[in-house]
C-alpha positions in Angstrom: 50.9 131.4 90.7 50.7 127.7 90.1 53.5 126.5 87.8 52.5 125.6 84.3 52.7 121.8 83.8 52.9 120.0 80.4 49.4 118.5 79.8 50.7 114.9 79.5 52.8 115.2 82.7 49.8 116.8 84.4 47.5 114.0 83.4 50.1 111.4 84.6 50.5 113.1 88.0 46.8 113.5 88.5 46.2 109.9 87.5 48.7 108.9 90.1 47.1 111.1 92.7 43.6 109.6 92.0 45.0 106.1 91.9 46.4 106.7 95.4 42.9 107.8 96.6 41.4 104.8 94.9 43.8 102.4 96.6 42.9 104.0 100.0 39.3 103.3 99.2 39.9 99.6 98.4 40.0 100.1 94.7 36.6 101.8 94.0 35.8 105.5 94.1 32.3 106.8 93.8 32.1 109.1 90.7 31.6 112.2 92.9 34.9 111.5 94.7 36.6 111.0 91.3 35.1 114.2 89.9 36.2 116.2 92.9 39.8 115.1 92.4 39.7 115.5 88.6 38.6 119.1 89.0 40.0 120.3 92.4 43.0 118.2 93.4 45.5 120.9 94.6 47.8 122.0 91.7 46.6 119.2 89.4 42.8 119.2 89.0 41.3 121.1 86.1 40.3 124.1 88.2 43.4 124.0 90.3 46.0 123.9 87.6 47.3 126.8 85.5 45.7 126.0 82.2 43.5 128.7 80.6 39.8 127.9 80.8 37.7 130.9 79.8 37.7 132.6 76.4 35.7 133.2 73.2 37.7 131.0 70.8 39.8 127.8 71.1 42.7 129.4 69.3 43.6 131.3 72.5 43.9 128.0 74.5 40.5 128.3 76.2 38.0 125.5 76.7 34.6 127.2 77.0 33.0 130.6 77.2 30.8 131.9 80.0 28.3 134.8 79.7 30.5 137.6 81.1 33.1 136.8 78.5 30.5 137.1 75.7 29.4 140.6 76.6 29.8 143.1 79.4 26.1 143.8 79.1 25.6 140.6 81.1 27.3 142.0 84.2 25.7 145.4 83.7 22.2 143.8 83.7 23.0 141.6 86.7 24.3 144.7 88.5 20.8 146.2 88.4 19.4 143.2 90.2 22.3 143.2 92.7 21.7 146.9 93.4 18.1 146.3 94.1 18.9 143.4 96.5 21.5 145.4 98.3 19.1 148.3 98.8 16.3 145.9 100.0 18.7 144.2 102.5 20.4 147.3 103.7 23.8 145.8 102.9 26.8 146.7 100.9 28.7 143.4 100.4 28.7 141.0 97.4 29.9 137.4 97.7 30.8 135.6 94.4 31.5 131.9 94.2 33.8 130.6 91.5 34.7 133.9 90.0 36.6 132.3 87.1 38.5 134.9 85.0 37.2 137.8 87.2 35.2 139.2 84.2 31.9 139.2 86.0 33.4 140.7 89.2 34.9 143.5 87.1 31.6 144.3 85.3 29.7 144.4 88.6 32.2 146.5 90.5 32.4 149.0 87.6 28.6 149.2 87.4 27.8 149.3 91.1 30.5 151.7 92.2 29.9 153.0 95.8 26.9 150.7 96.3 29.5 147.9 97.1 31.8 148.4 100.0 33.3 144.9 100.0 33.4 142.2 97.3 34.4 138.8 98.5 35.3 136.0 96.1 35.2 132.4 97.3 37.4 130.4 95.0 39.4 127.2 95.6 41.8 127.7 92.7 45.0 129.5 93.6 45.9 130.2 89.9 42.5 131.6 89.2 42.7 133.8 92.3 46.0 135.3 91.0 44.4 136.1 87.6 41.4 137.6 89.3 43.7 139.7 91.5 45.4 141.1 88.3 42.1 141.8 86.5 40.5 143.5 89.6 43.5 145.6 90.5 41.5 148.9 90.0 39.2 147.7 92.8 41.9 146.3 95.1 40.5 148.2 98.1 37.2 146.4 97.9 38.0 142.9 96.7 38.9 140.1 99.2 39.4 136.4 98.8 38.3 133.4 100.9 38.4 129.6 100.6 35.4 129.0 102.8 32.3 130.8 104.1 32.3 132.6 107.4 29.8 131.5 110.1 27.5 134.4 109.3 27.0 136.5 106.1 25.0 139.6 105.0 24.6 140.8 101.5 24.1 139.4 98.0 25.5 136.0 97.0 26.2 135.2 93.3 27.1 132.0 91.5 27.4 132.0 87.7 28.0 128.4 86.4 29.1 127.2 89.8 26.5 124.5 90.6 27.3 122.5 87.4 30.9 122.1 88.4 30.0 120.5 91.8 30.7 116.8 92.0 27.7 114.5 91.3 26.9 110.9 92.0 26.1 108.8 89.0 23.2 106.3 89.2 22.6 103.5 86.7 19.5 101.4 86.4 20.7 98.2 84.7 18.2 95.3 84.1 15.8 97.0 86.5 18.3 97.3 89.4 19.7 100.6 90.5 23.5 100.9 91.0 25.9 103.6 92.0 28.5 104.1 89.3 32.1 104.4 90.5 35.6 104.3 89.0 38.2 101.7 89.2 41.6 101.2 87.5 41.5 98.5 84.9 44.6 97.6 82.8 46.1 101.0 83.5 43.0 103.0 82.6 40.1 104.4 84.6 36.9 102.5 84.0 33.4 102.5 85.4 32.3 99.9 87.9 28.8 99.7 89.3 27.6 98.6 92.7 23.9 98.0 93.8 22.7 100.9 95.9 19.7 102.1 97.8 20.1 105.6 96.3 17.4 106.7 93.9 16.6 109.7 91.7 14.1 112.0 93.4 11.5 111.0 90.8 10.6 107.5 89.7 11.9 107.1 86.1 9.1 105.4 84.2 9.9 102.4 82.0 12.2 99.4 82.4 15.0 100.4 80.1 18.5 100.9 81.2 19.0 104.5 82.5 22.0 106.6 83.6 21.5 109.8 85.5 22.9 112.1 88.3 21.9 113.2 91.7 23.4 116.3 93.3 24.0 116.0 97.1 26.9 118.5 97.1 25.1 121.2 95.2 22.1 120.8 97.5 24.3 120.8 100.5 25.9 124.0 99.3 22.5 125.7 99.2 21.6 124.4 102.7 24.9 125.9 103.9 24.0 129.3 102.4 20.6 129.1 104.1 22.4 128.5 107.5 24.9 131.3 107.0 23.0 134.1 105.4 21.5 136.3 108.0 20.0 138.8 105.6 20.3 139.1 101.9 19.6 137.3 98.6 21.2 134.6 96.5 21.2 134.5 92.7 22.5 131.3 91.0 22.7 131.1 87.2 23.4 127.8 85.4 22.2 125.3 82.8 19.7 122.8 83.8 16.0 121.8 84.2 13.3 121.2 86.8 13.3 117.6 87.9 10.3 116.5 85.8 12.4 117.4 82.7 15.7 116.2 84.3 14.5 112.7 85.0 12.5 112.3 81.8 12.4 108.7 80.7 14.0 109.7 77.3 17.0 111.3 79.0 18.5 107.9 79.5 22.2 108.8 79.2 22.2 111.5 81.8 23.7 115.0 81.4 27.3 114.5 82.3 29.5 116.3 79.7 33.2 117.4 79.3 34.5 120.6 77.6 37.9 121.1 76.0 38.9 123.5 73.3 35.2 124.5 72.9 34.3 120.9 72.0 32.1 118.6 74.1 32.7 114.9 74.8 31.2 112.4 77.2 34.4 110.6 78.4 35.0 112.0 81.9 37.6 109.3 82.6 40.1 110.3 79.9 42.7 113.0 80.0 41.9 114.0 83.6 43.0 117.5 84.5 42.9 118.7 80.9 39.1 119.2 80.5 36.1 120.4 82.4 33.5 117.9 83.8 30.0 119.2 84.4 26.4 118.0 84.8 23.2 120.0 84.4 21.5 121.3 87.4 18.3 119.8 88.9 16.7 123.2 89.9 13.8 121.5 91.8 16.3 119.9 94.1 18.2 123.2 94.5 14.9 125.0 95.3 13.8 122.4 97.9 17.2 122.4 99.5 16.9 126.1 100.2 13.3 126.1 101.1 13.6 123.2 103.6 16.6 124.9 105.2 14.6 128.1 105.8 15.7 130.1 102.8 12.6 130.8 100.6 12.8 130.8 96.8 12.3 134.3 95.5 12.2 133.6 91.8 13.0 131.2 89.0 13.0 131.8 85.3 15.1 131.5 82.1 18.3 133.4 81.8 17.0 135.2 78.7 13.9 136.5 80.5 15.9 137.4 83.7 18.4 139.5 81.7 15.7 141.2 79.7 13.8 142.1 82.9 17.1 143.6 84.2 17.5 145.9 81.2 20.0 143.9 79.1 19.1 145.8 76.0 19.5 149.3 77.5 22.3 151.3 76.0 22.6 149.2 72.9 21.4 151.9 70.4 24.9 152.6 69.2 26.4 149.2 69.7 28.2 147.5 66.8 26.7 144.5 65.0 29.2 142.2 66.7 28.3 143.5 70.1 24.6 143.0 69.4 25.3 139.4 68.2 27.0 138.6 71.5 24.0 140.0 73.5 21.7 137.9 71.4 23.6 134.8 72.4 22.7 135.5 76.0 18.9 135.5 75.4 18.2 133.5 72.3 16.4 130.2 73.0 18.7 128.2 70.8 21.8 129.7 72.6 22.0 130.4 76.3 18.6 132.1 76.8 16.5 129.0 77.5 18.9 126.2 78.6 20.3 128.5 81.3 18.1 129.3 84.2 18.2 131.7 87.2 17.0 130.8 90.7 16.9 133.3 93.5 16.5 133.0 97.3 15.9 135.8 99.8 15.8 135.9 103.5 12.5 136.9 105.1 14.1 140.1 106.2 13.9 141.6 102.7 10.9 143.8 102.4 9.7 146.6 100.2 9.5 150.1 101.9 5.7 149.6 102.4 6.3 146.3 104.2 5.1 144.0 101.4 7.1 141.0 100.2 10.1 141.9 98.1 10.1 140.8 94.4 13.5 140.7 92.6 13.6 142.8 89.5 14.7 139.9 87.3 11.4 138.0 87.8 8.8 140.6 87.2 7.8 138.9 84.0 8.1 135.3 82.9 8.2 133.8 86.4 8.4 130.0 86.4 8.4 128.9 90.0 5.2 126.9 89.2 7.3 124.6 87.0 9.6 123.5 89.8 
């Protein structure tokens, strides 16, 4: 396991590492390159160091909570969707990207039982892989780890809060001129520095006011890679975000970039590198088009709340405690995770119902929103 590093020492070492990369790039790093190092630099980046990330409360040293930590009902509901997709594809393997604490993997493996013959986790973090290995010891014969995708895949692919942690490019419209926002070292601190660019958001942003936003080439490239590698099966990606007409709304002039530490949010991605998460909301229209254009059709899009209810989230709660019910409500309530979080699915053309008709994922039988993309 990665050795625990004192936070101040970690930040100092990571700052030195990023500064070296900045020097090699003639003093200016695009924000996406900076974000990649801040999150994933081996042994130092936020997701590569040994700090605790996931948990319900800051008192335990965690920075944020994800749906599987809120309630095991999340994994049980998702398992019903996974089971349906495995049956439709005639496969028995699940691929999970960025498995975090391993909570979702455990919930799925417990619920799916013999339906899954192999569960492959793709995770770049050595320390998280060790924690996952400990948590999933009861399923050791099924669980495998990888750091990259094989040339070809079959089965069901999952990513819960994965897209939001992929590096983004920052664009800033200043006095009517578009710039790419990068990072430089100024008086010993990281600072933003802008360069004119031909890059643009996918939609024209109305108005002439200054405007900062993100574009997502890495997340869209990830989906194109899945389209290339997945021979037969389905993909389910759950994350917070919007369709592009909401994402690039003229009033969203400060973008969506946000940091998380000790269950508090702040907007300063350049401070305390390695000690906090850096994320951006997902442009689900761009994700959908990336898959579709690469030959992987969209099979569904809706809110997380609607998806989970369609998958039977409330089943078996008759005897649940008040506390357990409250956690489940957080998953579906509009003012909690139910509306901000969305689910998008892709499926290969090989997935068909027994009667030969087009396959429809369980999670989208009601409340389908593909028309909003």
